C-alpha positions in Angstrom: 4.2 60.9 17.6 1.5 63.6 17.9 0.8 65.2 21.2 -2.7 63.7 21.3 -1.3 60.3 20.4 1.4 60.6 23.1 -1.3 61.5 25.6 -3.4 58.5 24.6 -0.4 56.3 24.7 0.5 57.5 28.1 -3.1 57.0 29.4 -3.1 53.5 28.1 0.0 52.5 29.9 -1.2 54.0 33.1 -4.3 51.9 33.0 -6.3 55.2 32.6 -7.2 54.8 28.9 -10.5 56.6 28.2 -13.1 55.4 25.7 -13.0 58.3 23.2 -16.4 58.0 21.5 -16.2 61.2 19.4 -12.5 61.9 19.5 -12.7 63.9 22.8 -13.6 62.5 26.2 -14.7 64.9 28.9 -14.1 64.3 32.6 -16.7 62.2 34.4 -17.2 59.7 31.5 -19.4 61.9 29.4 -18.7 62.1 25.7 -18.4 65.1 23.6 -21.2 65.3 21.1 -21.1 68.0 18.5 -23.7 68.7 15.8 -21.0 67.8 13.3 -20.3 64.4 14.8 -24.1 63.8 15.1 -24.6 64.8 11.4 -21.7 62.6 10.3 -23.1 59.6 12.3 -26.5 60.2 10.8 -25.2 60.5 7.3 -23.3 57.2 7.8 -26.6 55.6 9.0 -28.6 57.2 6.2 -26.2 55.8 3.6 -26.9 52.2 4.6 -30.6 52.8 5.1 -30.9 54.5 1.7 -29.2 51.6 -0.1 -31.5 49.1 1.6 -34.6 51.3 1.4 -34.2 52.1 -2.3 -33.5 48.5 -3.1 -36.5 47.4 -1.2 -38.8 50.0 -2.7 -37.5 49.2 -6.2 -37.9 45.4 -5.7 -41.3 45.7 -4.0 -42.7 48.1 -6.6 -41.2 46.1 -9.6 -42.8 42.9 -8.2 -46.1 44.7 -7.7 -46.1 44.0 -3.9 -48.7 45.5 -1.7 -47.4 48.8 -0.2 -47.2 47.2 3.3 -45.1 44.3 1.9 -42.9 46.8 0.0 -42.3 48.9 3.2 -41.5 45.7 5.2 -39.0 44.7 2.5 -37.5 48.2 2.4 -37.1 48.3 6.2 -35.5 44.8 6.4 -33.0 45.8 3.7 -32.4 49.2 5.4 -31.4 47.4 8.6 -29.3 44.8 6.8 -27.3 47.4 4.8 -27.1 49.8 7.7 -25.6 47.1 9.9 -23.4 45.8 7.1 -21.8 49.1 6.5 -21.1 49.6 10.2 -19.7 46.1 10.5 -17.4 46.7 7.5 -15.8 49.6 9.2 -15.4 47.8 12.5 -14.0 44.6 10.9 -11.4 46.8 9.1 -10.0 47.5 12.6 -9.4 43.7 13.0 -12.5 42.8 14.9 -14.1 39.5 14.2 -17.5 39.0 12.7 -19.5 38.3 15.9 -18.0 41.2 17.8 -18.5 43.5 14.8 -22.1 42.5 14.7 -22.6 43.3 18.4 -20.9 46.7 17.8 -23.2 47.4 14.8 -26.3 46.5 16.7 -25.3 48.7 19.6 -24.2 51.6 17.3 -27.1 51.7 14.8 -30.3 50.1 16.1 -31.8 53.3 17.6 -30.7 55.5 14.7 -31.9 53.2 12.0 -35.2 52.6 13.8 -35.9 56.4 14.1 -34.8 56.9 10.5 -37.1 54.1 9.2 -40.1 55.2 11.2 -39.7 58.8 9.9 -38.9 58.1 6.2 -41.5 55.4 5.8 -44.0 57.6 7.5 -43.3 60.3 5.1 -43.7 58.0 2.1 -47.1 56.8 3.4 -48.5 60.3 4.0 -47.4 61.8 0.7 -50.5 61.2 -1.5 -49.9 58.7 -4.2 -46.2 58.2 -3.5 -46.3 54.5 -2.7 -48.4 53.7 -5.8 -46.7 56.1 -8.2 -44.3 53.6 -9.8 -40.6 53.6 -10.4 -40.8 55.9 -13.4 -42.6 58.6 -11.5 -41.0 61.8 -10.3 -43.5 61.7 -7.5 -42.1 58.4 -6.2 -38.4 59.5 -6.3 -39.2 63.0 -5.1 -41.2 61.7 -2.1 -38.4 59.2 -1.3 -35.7 62.0 -1.4 -37.9 64.2 0.7 -38.5 61.3 3.2 -34.7 60.8 3.5 -34.2 64.5 4.1 -36.9 64.6 6.9 -35.5 61.4 8.4 -32.0 63.0 8.5 -33.2 66.2 10.1 -35.1 64.2 12.8 -32.3 61.7 13.5 -29.4 64.1 13.9 -30.5 65.3 17.4 -31.2 61.7 18.4 -27.7 60.7 17.4 -26.3 63.8 19.2 -28.0 62.7 22.4 -26.8 59.1 22.0 -23.2 60.1 21.3 -23.3 62.4 24.4 -24.4 59.4 26.5 -21.6 57.2 25.0 -24.1 55.2 23.1 -25.1 54.8 19.5 -22.3 55.7 17.1 -20.0 56.4 20.0 -19.7 52.6 20.4 -18.5 52.1 16.9 -16.3 55.2 16.8 -13.9 53.6 19.2 -12.9 51.1 16.5 -12.2 53.7 13.8 -8.9 54.9 15.2 
């Protein structure tokens, strides 16, 4: 048994088990939030968002939907896939569907919301990006740039949330 695992095991039996949001708990209930843990949480969030967003943009553009309808579809699918990826990890730890959904909602809602506001905002302000079409370098370049900007903006948000024991700190407890 590793030293850290023995310490956690001892804490649990003494009724003093701490919630370890980012792998290290500080005294006073605050959680350690490094830039690395924030970047990792944001990358995890971005993965689900990107899957949903690309799928929504492709479907909306392919169907010739109005840009507002395309963005709405992309946002809905981004939230769906973002939550689904979080739930998958939590359910692997033996948690039931309803509890996994609650954890995913607590872990990802703020992060996904910030990410969606930023990346869709970028897509709207890049001239011609929304109407460029799927075969256009402008469309895909603007989308990649939008994801990059959303990542950069969301990392500090996730760092703050993790430091407060919220956001991805909630789901991290189930990944050990």
